[in-house]
MARBABA-657733 format. One record per residue (C-alpha): residue in one letter; residue number from 1; x, y, z; chain. Coordinates in steps of 0.1 Angstrom, whole numbers. Example, Ala and Ser with C-alpha at 12.3 -4.5 7.8 and 13.67 -1.06 7.14 Angstrom:
2
+---------+-----+-------+-------+-------+--------+
| residuo | num |    c1 |    c2 |    c3 | cadena |
+---------+-----+-------+-------+-------+--------+
|       A |   1 |   123 |   -45 |    78 |      A |
|       S |   2 |   137 |   -11 |    71 |      A |
+---------+-----+-------+-------+-------+--------+
// end
This chain:
273
+---------+-----+-------+-------+-------+--------+
| residuo | num |    c1 |    c2 |    c3 | cadena |
+---------+-----+-------+-------+-------+--------+
|       M |   1 |   233 |  -271 |   745 |      A |
|       F |   2 |   195 |  -257 |   749 |      A |
|       S |   3 |   184 |  -252 |   786 |      A |
|       N |   4 |   153 |  -271 |   793 |      A |
|       C |   5 |   135 |  -234 |   795 |      A |
|       R |   6 |   147 |  -232 |   757 |      A |
|       R |   7 |   136 |  -262 |   744 |      A |
|       N |   8 |   100 |  -261 |   763 |      A |
|       V |   9 |    97 |  -227 |   742 |      A |
|       F |  10 |   105 |  -238 |   706 |      A |
|       L |  11 |    83 |  -270 |   713 |      A |
|       K |  12 |    55 |  -249 |   720 |      A |
|       A |  13 |    62 |  -228 |   689 |      A |
|       E |  14 |    62 |  -258 |   672 |      A |
|       L |  15 |    30 |  -269 |   684 |      A |
|       N |  16 |    14 |  -240 |   682 |      A |
|       G |  17 |    24 |  -234 |   643 |      A |
|       F |  18 |     5 |  -228 |   614 |      A |
|       R |  19 |   -30 |  -226 |   641 |      A |
|       L |  20 |   -63 |  -214 |   629 |      A |
|       D |  21 |   -78 |  -208 |   665 |      A |
|       G |  22 |  -108 |  -184 |   664 |      A |
|       K |  23 |  -108 |  -186 |   618 |      A |
|       V |  24 |  -142 |  -200 |   601 |      A |
|       A |  25 |  -133 |  -218 |   574 |      A |
|       V |  26 |  -156 |  -229 |   547 |      A |
|       V |  27 |  -146 |  -256 |   526 |      A |
|       T |  28 |  -166 |  -269 |   492 |      A |
|       G |  29 |  -165 |  -305 |   487 |      A |
|       G |  30 |  -152 |  -309 |   516 |      A |
|       A |  31 |  -170 |  -344 |   523 |      A |
|       S |  32 |  -145 |  -364 |   509 |      A |
|       G |  33 |  -113 |  -366 |   492 |      A |
|       I |  34 |   -88 |  -339 |   497 |      A |
|       G |  35 |  -117 |  -315 |   511 |      A |
|       R |  36 |  -120 |  -341 |   538 |      A |
|       A |  37 |   -87 |  -340 |   550 |      A |
|       I |  38 |   -87 |  -301 |   544 |      A |
|       A |  39 |  -118 |  -300 |   567 |      A |
|       E |  40 |  -103 |  -323 |   592 |      A |
|       R |  41 |   -70 |  -307 |   595 |      A |
|       F |  42 |   -82 |  -272 |   601 |      A |
|       S |  43 |  -107 |  -285 |   625 |      A |
|       A |  44 |   -82 |  -301 |   646 |      A |
|       S |  45 |   -58 |  -268 |   640 |      A |
|       G |  46 |   -90 |  -248 |   658 |      A |
|       A |  47 |  -111 |  -238 |   629 |      A |
|       C |  48 |  -146 |  -239 |   627 |      A |
|       V |  49 |  -155 |  -255 |   598 |      A |
|       R |  50 |  -183 |  -250 |   572 |      A |
|       I |  51 |  -182 |  -284 |   553 |      A |
|       L |  52 |  -203 |  -278 |   517 |      A |
|       D |  53 |  -207 |  -307 |   495 |      A |
|       I |  54 |  -232 |  -320 |   471 |      A |
|       D |  55 |  -235 |  -351 |   493 |      A |
|       Q |  56 |  -253 |  -338 |   521 |      A |
|       A |  57 |  -255 |  -369 |   542 |      A |
|       A |  58 |  -217 |  -373 |   539 |      A |
|       A |  59 |  -211 |  -337 |   550 |      A |
|       E |  60 |  -240 |  -344 |   579 |      A |
|       A |  61 |  -215 |  -376 |   590 |      A |
|       L |  62 |  -181 |  -355 |   588 |      A |
|       A |  63 |  -198 |  -330 |   609 |      A |
|       G |  64 |  -211 |  -353 |   636 |      A |
|       E |  65 |  -174 |  -365 |   639 |      A |
|       I |  66 |  -160 |  -336 |   643 |      A |
|       V |  67 |  -187 |  -323 |   666 |      A |
|       A |  68 |  -184 |  -353 |   688 |      A |
|       L |  69 |  -143 |  -346 |   690 |      A |
|       G |  70 |  -157 |  -316 |   709 |      A |
|       R |  71 |  -144 |  -291 |   680 |      A |
|       N |  72 |  -169 |  -269 |   654 |      A |
|       A |  73 |  -182 |  -279 |   623 |      A |
|       K |  74 |  -217 |  -278 |   600 |      A |
|       A |  75 |  -227 |  -292 |   575 |      A |
|       Y |  76 |  -246 |  -278 |   542 |      A |
|       R |  77 |  -257 |  -296 |   513 |      A |
|       C |  78 |  -243 |  -271 |   482 |      A |
|       D |  79 |  -240 |  -277 |   447 |      A |
|       V |  80 |  -212 |  -251 |   433 |      A |
|       S |  81 |  -227 |  -252 |   401 |      A |
|       D |  82 |  -263 |  -234 |   405 |      A |
|       R |  83 |  -255 |  -201 |   415 |      A |
|       E |  84 |  -285 |  -191 |   435 |      A |
|       N |  85 |  -281 |  -220 |   460 |      A |
|       V |  86 |  -243 |  -209 |   466 |      A |
|       K |  87 |  -260 |  -178 |   474 |      A |
|       A |  88 |  -286 |  -189 |   494 |      A |
|       V |  89 |  -260 |  -214 |   514 |      A |
|       F |  90 |  -237 |  -186 |   515 |      A |
|       G |  91 |  -260 |  -162 |   528 |      A |
|       D |  92 |  -272 |  -185 |   558 |      A |
|       I |  93 |  -235 |  -193 |   564 |      A |
|       F |  94 |  -233 |  -152 |   567 |      A |
|       Q |  95 |  -260 |  -145 |   591 |      A |
|       R |  96 |  -242 |  -171 |   614 |      A |
|       D |  97 |  -208 |  -165 |   610 |      A |
|       R |  98 |  -177 |  -143 |   596 |      A |
|       I |  99 |  -160 |  -163 |   572 |      A |
|       H | 100 |  -122 |  -158 |   573 |      A |
|       I | 101 |  -113 |  -185 |   550 |      A |
|       L | 102 |  -128 |  -196 |   515 |      A |
|       V | 103 |  -114 |  -234 |   509 |      A |
|       N | 104 |  -126 |  -239 |   466 |      A |
|       N | 105 |  -119 |  -281 |   464 |      A |
|       A | 106 |  -152 |  -289 |   449 |      A |
|       G | 107 |  -145 |  -307 |   415 |      A |
|       I | 108 |  -150 |  -332 |   392 |      A |
|       A | 109 |  -123 |  -348 |   370 |      A |
|       H | 110 |  -130 |  -365 |   330 |      A |
|       V | 111 |  -109 |  -388 |   310 |      A |
|       G | 112 |  -105 |  -378 |   274 |      A |
|       N | 113 |   -89 |  -361 |   248 |      A |
|       L | 114 |  -102 |  -334 |   225 |      A |
|       E | 115 |  -120 |  -363 |   201 |      A |
|       T | 116 |  -137 |  -381 |   230 |      A |
|       T | 117 |  -152 |  -346 |   253 |      A |
|       S | 118 |  -187 |  -341 |   244 |      A |
|       E | 119 |  -203 |  -309 |   245 |      A |
|       Q | 120 |  -218 |  -324 |   278 |      A |
|       D | 121 |  -191 |  -333 |   291 |      A |
|       F | 122 |  -171 |  -303 |   288 |      A |
|       E | 123 |  -201 |  -283 |   300 |      A |
|       R | 124 |  -204 |  -305 |   332 |      A |
|       V | 125 |  -166 |  -298 |   340 |      A |
|       Y | 126 |  -168 |  -266 |   332 |      A |
|       C | 127 |  -201 |  -260 |   353 |      A |
|       V | 128 |  -185 |  -273 |   384 |      A |
|       N | 129 |  -146 |  -267 |   381 |      A |
|       I | 130 |  -146 |  -231 |   368 |      A |
|       K | 131 |  -185 |  -218 |   377 |      A |
|       G | 132 |  -186 |  -234 |   407 |      A |
|       I | 133 |  -152 |  -218 |   420 |      A |
|       Y | 134 |  -163 |  -185 |   407 |      A |
|       N | 135 |  -200 |  -186 |   421 |      A |
|       C | 136 |  -186 |  -194 |   458 |      A |
|       M | 137 |  -158 |  -165 |   455 |      A |
|       Y | 138 |  -185 |  -144 |   437 |      A |
|       A | 139 |  -209 |  -149 |   471 |      A |
|       S | 140 |  -177 |  -147 |   498 |      A |
|       I | 141 |  -156 |  -116 |   480 |      A |
|       G | 142 |  -177 |   -89 |   494 |      A |
|       H | 143 |  -181 |  -104 |   530 |      A |
|       L | 144 |  -146 |  -109 |   534 |      A |
|       K | 145 |  -144 |   -69 |   520 |      A |
|       D | 146 |  -163 |   -57 |   545 |      A |
|       N | 147 |  -149 |   -79 |   574 |      A |
|       G | 148 |  -110 |   -70 |   568 |      A |
|       G | 149 |   -99 |   -93 |   547 |      A |
|       G | 150 |   -93 |  -135 |   544 |      A |
|       V | 151 |   -77 |  -162 |   528 |      A |
|       I | 152 |   -89 |  -180 |   495 |      A |
|       L | 153 |   -77 |  -210 |   486 |      A |
|       N | 154 |   -81 |  -231 |   451 |      A |
|       M | 155 |   -75 |  -264 |   440 |      A |
|       A | 156 |   -57 |  -266 |   407 |      A |
|       S | 157 |   -38 |  -289 |   395 |      A |
|       I | 158 |    -5 |  -302 |   378 |      A |
|       A | 159 |   -29 |  -310 |   345 |      A |
|       G | 160 |   -34 |  -271 |   346 |      A |
|       T | 161 |     1 |  -261 |   335 |      A |
|       A | 162 |    12 |  -296 |   322 |      A |
|       G | 163 |     6 |  -315 |   290 |      A |
|       L | 164 |   -13 |  -347 |   301 |      A |
|       S | 165 |   -26 |  -374 |   281 |      A |
|       D | 166 |   -67 |  -373 |   280 |      A |
|       R | 167 |   -69 |  -346 |   303 |      A |
|       F | 168 |   -88 |  -323 |   279 |      A |
|       A | 169 |  -114 |  -314 |   297 |      A |
|       Y | 170 |   -97 |  -314 |   334 |      A |
|       S | 171 |   -67 |  -296 |   325 |      A |
|       M | 172 |   -88 |  -268 |   304 |      A |
|       S | 173 |  -108 |  -262 |   338 |      A |
|       K | 174 |   -76 |  -261 |   360 |      A |
|       G | 175 |   -61 |  -235 |   338 |      A |
|       A | 176 |   -87 |  -217 |   346 |      A |
|       V | 177 |   -86 |  -220 |   377 |      A |
|       I | 178 |   -47 |  -209 |   381 |      A |
|       A | 179 |   -55 |  -179 |   362 |      A |
|       M | 180 |   -86 |  -168 |   384 |      A |
|       T | 181 |   -63 |  -174 |   414 |      A |
|       Y | 182 |   -36 |  -149 |   400 |      A |
|       S | 183 |   -64 |  -123 |   389 |      A |
|       V | 184 |   -83 |  -123 |   424 |      A |
|       A | 185 |   -49 |  -121 |   441 |      A |
|       K | 186 |   -44 |   -86 |   421 |      A |
|       D | 187 |   -75 |   -75 |   424 |      A |
|       Y | 188 |   -79 |   -75 |   461 |      A |
|       L | 189 |   -49 |   -69 |   479 |      A |
|       A | 190 |   -59 |   -36 |   492 |      A |
|       H | 191 |   -86 |   -53 |   509 |      A |
|       N | 192 |   -65 |   -76 |   530 |      A |
|       I | 193 |   -76 |  -106 |   509 |      A |
|       R | 194 |   -48 |  -132 |   497 |      A |
|       C | 195 |   -57 |  -156 |   473 |      A |
|       N | 196 |   -33 |  -191 |   462 |      A |
|       C | 197 |   -38 |  -223 |   450 |      A |
|       I | 198 |   -26 |  -255 |   449 |      A |
|       S | 199 |   -16 |  -279 |   423 |      A |
|       P | 200 |   -11 |  -313 |   431 |      A |
|       A | 201 |     1 |  -343 |   413 |      A |
|       R | 202 |   -23 |  -375 |   419 |      A |
|       V | 203 |   -37 |  -381 |   451 |      A |
|       H | 204 |   -48 |  -412 |   463 |      A |
|       T | 205 |   -88 |  -408 |   467 |      A |
|       P | 206 |  -117 |  -425 |   467 |      A |
|       F | 207 |  -121 |  -413 |   432 |      A |
|       V | 208 |   -86 |  -431 |   422 |      A |
|       D | 209 |   -97 |  -463 |   435 |      A |
|       G | 210 |  -134 |  -460 |   419 |      A |
|       Y | 211 |  -116 |  -451 |   385 |      A |
|       L | 212 |   -94 |  -484 |   386 |      A |
|       R | 213 |  -124 |  -503 |   396 |      A |
|       R | 214 |  -147 |  -489 |   366 |      A |
|       N | 215 |  -119 |  -492 |   342 |      A |
|       Y | 216 |   -93 |  -516 |   346 |      A |
|       P | 217 |  -114 |  -546 |   362 |      A |
|       G | 218 |   -86 |  -571 |   378 |      A |
|       R | 219 |   -59 |  -552 |   371 |      A |
|       E | 220 |   -63 |  -524 |   395 |      A |
|       K | 221 |   -32 |  -534 |   415 |      A |
|       E | 222 |   -13 |  -531 |   386 |      A |
|       M | 223 |   -23 |  -499 |   373 |      A |
|       F | 224 |   -21 |  -482 |   409 |      A |
|       E | 225 |    14 |  -489 |   404 |      A |
|       K | 226 |    19 |  -474 |   370 |      A |
|       L | 227 |     2 |  -442 |   381 |      A |
|       A | 228 |    15 |  -442 |   414 |      A |
|       Q | 229 |    53 |  -439 |   395 |      A |
|       S | 230 |    46 |  -414 |   369 |      A |
|       Q | 231 |    51 |  -396 |   397 |      A |
|       P | 232 |    93 |  -393 |   405 |      A |
|       I | 233 |    87 |  -398 |   440 |      A |
|       G | 234 |    77 |  -430 |   434 |      A |
|       R | 235 |    38 |  -430 |   447 |      A |
|       M | 236 |    11 |  -410 |   447 |      A |
|       A | 237 |     2 |  -382 |   478 |      A |
|       Q | 238 |   -23 |  -389 |   504 |      A |
|       P | 239 |   -53 |  -363 |   510 |      A |
|       S | 240 |   -38 |  -352 |   542 |      A |
|       E | 241 |    -3 |  -340 |   529 |      A |
|       V | 242 |   -23 |  -319 |   505 |      A |
|       A | 243 |   -43 |  -304 |   533 |      A |
|       A | 244 |   -10 |  -296 |   558 |      A |
|       L | 245 |     1 |  -273 |   527 |      A |
|       A | 246 |   -37 |  -259 |   525 |      A |
|       L | 247 |   -32 |  -255 |   562 |      A |
|       F | 248 |     1 |  -233 |   560 |      A |
|       L | 249 |   -13 |  -213 |   534 |      A |
|       C | 250 |   -43 |  -203 |   555 |      A |
|       S | 251 |   -19 |  -197 |   585 |      A |
|       D | 252 |   -12 |  -164 |   593 |      A |
|       E | 253 |    24 |  -179 |   591 |      A |
|       A | 254 |    20 |  -172 |   551 |      A |
|       T | 255 |     6 |  -136 |   553 |      A |
|       F | 256 |    36 |  -128 |   529 |      A |
|       I | 257 |    22 |  -150 |   503 |      A |
|       T | 258 |    -6 |  -143 |   475 |      A |
|       G | 259 |   -10 |  -152 |   435 |      A |
|       T | 260 |    10 |  -184 |   438 |      A |
|       D | 261 |     3 |  -216 |   422 |      A |
|       Y | 262 |    16 |  -240 |   447 |      A |
|       P | 263 |    21 |  -278 |   431 |      A |
|       I | 264 |    25 |  -305 |   455 |      A |
|       D | 265 |    37 |  -331 |   431 |      A |
|       G | 266 |    65 |  -357 |   441 |      A |
|       G | 267 |    90 |  -341 |   419 |      A |
|       F | 268 |    69 |  -340 |   386 |      A |
|       F | 269 |    81 |  -309 |   364 |      A |
|       N | 270 |   117 |  -305 |   380 |      A |
|       L | 271 |   129 |  -340 |   383 |      A |
|       R | 272 |   113 |  -363 |   351 |      A |
|       G | 273 |   137 |  -380 |   325 |      A |
+---------+-----+-------+-------+-------+--------+
// end
């Protein structure tokens, strides 16, 4: 049996685990879905969050909610596909803050195979999902080097390594995210910069609900269950579950982890069939 003193030590360690006290974290696409969950979880764990989103009103609303809880948050309108906009936003942040964590979460989806993916659709996905992450890493890497290092976490997907039907452009983009993650992790080891990515399976976000409403009117519940059952665990992930993994990978408990693609897939890869 543990003494009360030892119980208190273990309880304190558990409560203080995966903390980001004193850290400033930039979260792109931080106003909704997975990005919102990450911003909220990081804030609750002591981080000062900088919420970047193309939807400025939504970003400001979330920042206001976080500040109302007595925490530190600021919102910035940012189109990650626009290099000059990204440069200006990060420059503004660097004048005020020393950044410790960059979470590249902003991204868009696309449904279609090779033949049904137009050049315009392909370029749109490329500009946000690939160029957007490049722009943000490029804008921040010098700052991280000059200030002793930090953490970059990119949002990939199981689509980057698995063959998924009707996800040609999206899969292309997420495969590139994984490759960029490995490259940055290798090149900046000596600068104390860790770079990892997370590859979720389906996550229940507002995008999923909107997709079902647009494409399966009247059959939303049926199709939701079908999509949920594609994960062996029998459901979609919640954004908060992805945020919990993000918190671990950006915390000091994960200082031995870099150059890794972390699946959070409900058994998709190993338990099918």
